[in-house]
N, C-alpha and C positions, 0 to 999 in steps of 0.2 A: 504494500500500500504506500502510495506517495503522500508525504505530508510537507507542508510549508515550502512548496516549490514556487518560487517567485523570481522571475527575471524579465528584463526588458532590453530590447535592442533597437537600434535605429536602422533606417534603410541603408542598404549597401554594406553593412558590417557583417562580420563573421563570428558566430558564437559556437564554441565547441564544448561538448559534454563528454567527460571521461567517466565511464561507468565502471567503478571498481569491482562490483560484484557481477556486472553483466545482466542485471535483472530489471533495472529501472528504465533503461533507454527505450525499450520497445513500448512500454506504457506511455512514456512521454510522446513518442512519435505518433502513436495511435490517437492521442488527444489532440496533437497539433494538426493531424490530418482529418479530424472530425469523426473518426470511427467510434470514439467514445466521448461522452460528456463528463467533465469532472464533477465529483459530488459537491464540491464547493469551489468557488472562484470561476474565472472566465479566461478564455483566450481571445485577445483583442487584436485586430488588425486595423491600424489607423483609427482606433477608438471604436471600431465596429465589432460586435461579438462573432460575426461569421464572415468568412471569405470564400469565394468560389474555388473549387479544386483546380480549375484551369490556370490559376495563378501560382500553383504549387507544382514542383517536380521533385521526384525522389530518385536518388542514385544509390544503388546497393552494390557493394563490391562482390556480391554473389549475383551476377547479372541476371535479371529477370527478363528473358526474351521468350518469344512464342515460336515454337518449332513448326507450327502449322502456317506461319507467315514468312514471307520473303524478307530479305534484308531491308528492302525499300519500305515494305508495309510495317515492319517493326519500328522503323524510324518515324513514319508519318501516321501511325495508329492514333485514332481519335481526332485527327486534324482534317479540316475541310478547306478546299480552295487553296491548296498549297502547291506552288510551282516546283517542278523538278529541279530547276536551276538553283532555287533556294536550298533544296536538300543537298544538291551536289556541292555547293559552296560550304555548307556545314560539314559534310563528310570530308572535304579537303582539309578544313580547319582542325577537325578532330582526328585525322589520320585514318579514317575508314576507307577512303578512296584508294589508298595504297594497297589494300588487300583485294580490291575488286577484280583486277586482272587474273588473279589466281583462282577465282571462283568460276564454276562451270557456266552458270547463267548470269554472271554479273550481279547486278542489284536484284535480279529476280530469283536468285538462289535461295532456297529455303534454309533457314537457320538450323544447323544440325549440331550434334555432339562433337563432330570432328572439327568444329570451329575452334580456333585458339582462344584461350581466355582473354588474351589481350585484345583480340578483334571484338569479342562480345562486349568487353568493357567500353571500347570505343564506340560501338553501336549505341550503347546506353547513353554515352556522353553526347553523341549526335542527336539522339532522340530528345535529350534534355535541352540541348542548345537551340534546336529548331523551334522549341516552344517559347523561348525567351521568358522563363518564369520570373515572377517577382520574388518568390521565396524558394530556396533550394534546400532540401533536407537530404543529408548524406548518412546512409546507414552502413557502417563498417563493422558490424558486430561479428560477422562470420568470416573475418579476414584470413583466418588460418587455413581456409580451404580455397582461397582465391589467388588472384594474380599478385606477384611480388612487385608491388608498386615502387618499393624503394630502389629497385634496380632498373626501373624503366623511366628515364628522364623525360622522354617525349610524352609519355602518358601523363606524367605529373604536370607538364606545361599545359597540355590540353585540358587537364582537369582544373587547374587554377584559372585558366582563361574563362571557363564556364562559371567558376565560383565568383570571379571578380565582377560579373555583370549583374549580380542579384544579391539579396540578403540570404545568408547561408547559415543553416543550423546543422552542425556536424556531431555525429555520435561515433566516436572512435577512440582507440588507445594507441594509434600509430603516429609517431612524430611527423612524418611527411604530410599527413593529412591535417593535423591540428596546429602546426607551427605558425601558420599565417593567421590564426584566429585573433580577433580583437579582444575576445573575452573567453576564458576557459573555466568551466564549471565542473567541479569534482562531485560525483554522485556517490553516496555511500548509503547502504541499507543495513539496518540492524536485523539480524536473523536470530531467532530464539529457539529453545527446545531442541537444539541439535540439528536444526534444519540445514544449516550451512555445511556441517560435516556430511550429512546424508547427500546433499547436492554435490559435494566434492567427490564422493565415492562414485556416484552415478555418472558423473561426467568423465570418468576414466574409461568408459566403454562407449564405443561407437558402433552402431549397427551397420554392418557392411553387406548389403544385399548382393547376392550372386546371381549370375545368369544360369538358369537351369538348362544344362545341355541334355538333350533327350537321350544321348548315348550313355550318359553317366547316371541316369535315373535307376535306382535299385528296383529289382524285380519284386513285385507285390503279388503273392499268390493267395490262395484261399486260407492257408494256415496263418499268414500274417494278418489278414483281416479278422480271422477268428480270435487270434491271440490279443489283438488290439481291444476286443470287446470282453476280455476275461472278467473284469469286475461285474459285468452284467449277465454272466452266464446263468445264475439262478433264475433271473427274470426271463431270460431267453428260453430256458427250459420250460418254464410255466407257459409262456406264450406259444412255444412249439407244440406242447400237448394240447393247448386250446385250439390251435389251428388244425391239428389232426382230427380232433373231435368234430370241429366244424366241417372239415373236409369229408368226414364220414356221414355227418348229419344231412348234408345237402342231397347226396344220392338216396339216403334213407327217406327223406321227404318226397323225392321223386318216385320212389318205390311205393310209398303210401298213396300218392296221388293216382298212380296207375291202378292200385287195388280198389279205389273208390268206384271205378266203373264196374258195377255188378248189375244183374237183372233187377228190374223195378221191384219185384216181389221180395227181394232180399234186402232192399234199402232200409226198411224199419229196423231190421235185426242187426245190420252191420254199421249203420251210420254212427251210432253212439260209440261203438268200439273204435272205429277209425278216427273219430273226433278226439277221443282220449289219447290215442297213439300220436296223432299230429301234435297235440298239446304237449305231450311228454318230450317228443323229439324237438319241438320248437323251444321248449324251456332249456333243454340241454344246450342247443345251439346258441340260444340267447345268452346264457351264462358264459359260454366259450367266447362269443363275440366281445363280451364285456372284459374278459381276461386278456383279450388280444392286444389291449393297449400297452401291455408290458413287452410286446414282441417287436423285433425289428422287421424290416421288409422281407428278409429271407424266409421268415416263418410263414408269411403269406404264400410264398412259392411252395413251401412244403405242404401247406394246406391245399393248394391248388393241385399239386401232384396226387395227393391222397384222394381228392374229389374225383379227379379224372380216372385214376386207377379203379376206385370203387365203382364208379359209374359204368366203366367198360366191363368189369366183371359181372355187375348186375344185369347189364344189357345182354351179355353173352349167355347167361343162364336162361334168359327168357326167349331168345331167338338167335341161334348162332348163325343162321343164314343171313339175316339182315345185318348182324354184327360184323360179319366178314366184309360185306359191301361197305359198311360205314368205316371200317378200318382203311379201306382204299380211299375213302373220301377225306379222311383226316389229313393226309399230306396236302391235299388241295386247300383245305381250310387253314392249315398252318401257313402255307405259302401266301394265302390271301391276307392273313393277319400280319405276316412278315412284311408284305408290300405296303400295307397301310401304315404300320409302325415306322418302317424305313422312310416312307414319304414324309411323315410328320417330323422325324428327326432331321432329315436332310433339309427340309424347309427351314427349321429352326437354325441349323448350322449355316445355311446360305444367307439367311437374314442377318445373323450375327456377323458374317464376313462382310456383307454389304454395309452394315452399320458401323463397322470398326473405325473408318476415318471420322465419321461424325461423332462417335463416342470419344475418340481421342481428343477432338477439339473441345468437347464438353468437359472432359477430365482436366485438360490443361487450363481451361477457363476457370474452373472451380479451384484448381490448385493455385493459380496466380490471380485470384479474384481481387485482391487488394491492389496489385499493380494495374490491373485492367480498369478498376474503378478510378484510380488516380489519373490514368491516361485518358479516360473517357472513351474507351474503345468498345463499349458494349454493343453499339449499333453495327460496327464492322464485324464483330464476332457473330452477331445474330444473323447477318446476311451470309457469312461464310458457312455457318452451321446449316442454314436453310438450303444453301447451294449443295452441300454435301448430302443432304437428305433427299434431294430431287432424284438423283440416279437410283438410290435404293428403292424409292417409292415407285418409280416407273418399272423397274425390273421385277420388284415384288408383285406388282399388280399383274404383270405379264405371266410370271411363273405361277401365280395363284390359280389361274385358270387350268394350267397343266396339272398342278397338284390336286385340284378339285376333281378333275376327270379321273386321275389315277386312284384317288381315295374313293371316289364313287364306284369305280369298277371293282375295286377290292372289296368294298362293303357289299355291293350288290352280288358279287360272286358267292359270298357266304350264304345269302338268302336264296340264291339259285340252287346251290348245293343242298341247302336245307329243304327246299321245295322238292328237289329231285328225290331226296330220301323219303319224303312223305308219299311221293308218287310210287316209289318202289314198295313202300309199306302197303299202300292200297292194292298194288298188284299181288302181293303175298296174301292179302286178305281175300281177294277175288279168287285166287287159285287155291284157297283153303290150305295153304302151307302154314299160316299163322292166324291166330284170332285177333279180334280188335283190341282186347285188353292187353295182350302180349305186345302188340305194336306200340300202344301207349306206354307200356312199361319200358320200352326201349327209347322212345323219343324224349321222354323226360330226362333220363340220364344223358342223352345226347346233348341236350341244352346245357347241362352241367359241364360236360366235356368242353364245349365251345367256350364257355365263360372261363373255365380253368386254363384253357390253352391261351387265351388272350392275356391272362395274368403272367403266364410263363414267358411269352414273347416280349411283353413290355419290360419284364425284369432283366432281360438280357442286356438291353441298352443301359439300364440303371447300373448293372454290374460293371460295364465298361467305364462308365463315368466315375464310379466309385474307385476303380483301380487307377484311373488317371489322376484323380485327386490325391489318393494316398501315395502315389509315386512321388509327387511333388512334396507332400508333407513329410514323408520319410527322408527325402533328400535334405530338407531343411533340418530335421531333427538330428540326423546322423552327421551333418556337416561339422567339421572342426573349425571352420572359418566363419561360423555364424556371428559370433561375437569376437571382435578383434580388440585385444587389450591395448589401448592407446591412451597415453596421458595427454591431457590438453594443458599446455603451458599458458 
């Protein structure tokens, strides 16, 4: 918390803040930029409590550039009616122009990680100079990761040339930055309850993200995934038993539905019995469904396999001729469900690939929202984002028709095969090879088999996604370079 902070500066002067603990400068800068309002007191500009952001510029020695924009757009972002000759002159003054011949597309080259830090810093200086700000705020907090300004005389000269044209507020601990200040303020913060020691220990570690090379990813098999869930084994066992009971209960219900079809004269005698039987089976299945909340997704697959196996056995006992025909139909049903599932997954993957450039723009915008807000580049990013969305929208609309046709054919194929099975059952009844009740006893389990098969086919893609996720997770967990012990001086 900041207390008793009071300073005043005149136009054209240079005020430097040396933050001993490195914790107050960010708060002061946020207040000066209007991101936060002080609980007490005011920030006045020529006696006015507020000032427009277009009069303020911020330079950070960790250059905030946008990789989705070209060098030219990074300089002129947020500006309107600016001539290229003006930008060219500023680039010559700040030393950016000397790097342009080495870029593949000149000023239209996208800013990339291969850019030298010195070039990035000069682009930031050019972006600041073209705005001719009234107030310049310099943020040098993260200087240990950035350009060695002490060894770059030309950059210092360009830097001070920008500083001399406006009122400057500097946050730094480096002598080349603050030595020209008219006033230097030393910031100190009292930390209590051991917080300073805790912060000191925490700053000894720097998270160093690694590029995950696909060839180096560890193999993740079924055993790895099962061992990872070892603390939940008791609950998994309970859920597994529940799913098996449910899997057996669904074919049992189908069997009971088939037995309901009896001659009319026997209905009064059998209806009460079958009603109680369905109630008992339904209660058991209901309790099993309630216990299934303790089970992971794989238990549903076990339950689906149980249902399909029990239904096929029940159908085989009541009519082996029709069951053999249905066994020939099942591969076609499986293929239809596979096509449908594959179509959905491929559509999602294709959409993700098309949306990737737009998502990258949005992610960078959110990551550097403070810089974007200061530069006033919201409108430019909005147009760029909309432009990146146009191509995915048109291609997605085109492919949606194709996907709809494939999905409809796969879905209709299931119903066609189902209808053909009914037709074959009708033929068996007409030829007196099977009775009506026996046919119904087969068709109800057939429906259970189709539902169970859909669960199995959908789970295959989920298993692949889980393996991909765990490969990356195990790579991070097993890596010895996840935390690199580095002291920050």
